[in-house]
N, C-alpha and C positions, 0 to 999 in steps of 0.2 A: 407779946411779940418779942423774940430774942434780940440780942444785940447784933449790930452789924459788924462786919469785918474790921473796919477802922476803929470802932469802939473797943473791940476785943484786943487789937494790937496795942492801942494806947494804954489800956488797963495793964497789960502784961509788961509794957515798957516802964510804966510808972511804978509797978510793983518791984521791979528790979532796980529802981532808982537810977535809970540812965539819965544822961543830961538832956536838956530841952532840945538842943540841936540834933542829938541822936534820934530823939523821938520824931522830930520833923523829917529827918532823912528816911527813917523806916516807914513813916506814914506815906511819904512820897513814893517810895518803892511799891507799897501796897496799892496805891492808886493807879499805877501804871498797868496797862493791859498785859505787858510781857510777864509781870510778876503775879498778877491776880488770875491769869488764865482765862477763866470764863465767869460769867455772872450767874452763880447759883449758890444755894445755901450749902453749908457743911453737911447737911443731911443727905445731899445728893452724891456725896463722895464716899466710896467704899473704903475698906481698910487698906487697899493697895494704892490709894490716892487717885483712883480713876472715877469718872462719872458713872453713875448707874444709868442705864438706858431706859 
């Protein structure tokens, strides 16, 4: 099974050597429905950033 969104975000933040506090803020944003949009995998999103029906 693939990684979940928060794991991917965390890995990218750590790769860029951002501070711990920045990591926490970004993860908080990713958890909010306003920023996460809908709960579906990245496979359901096409190249235009829209859900495939």
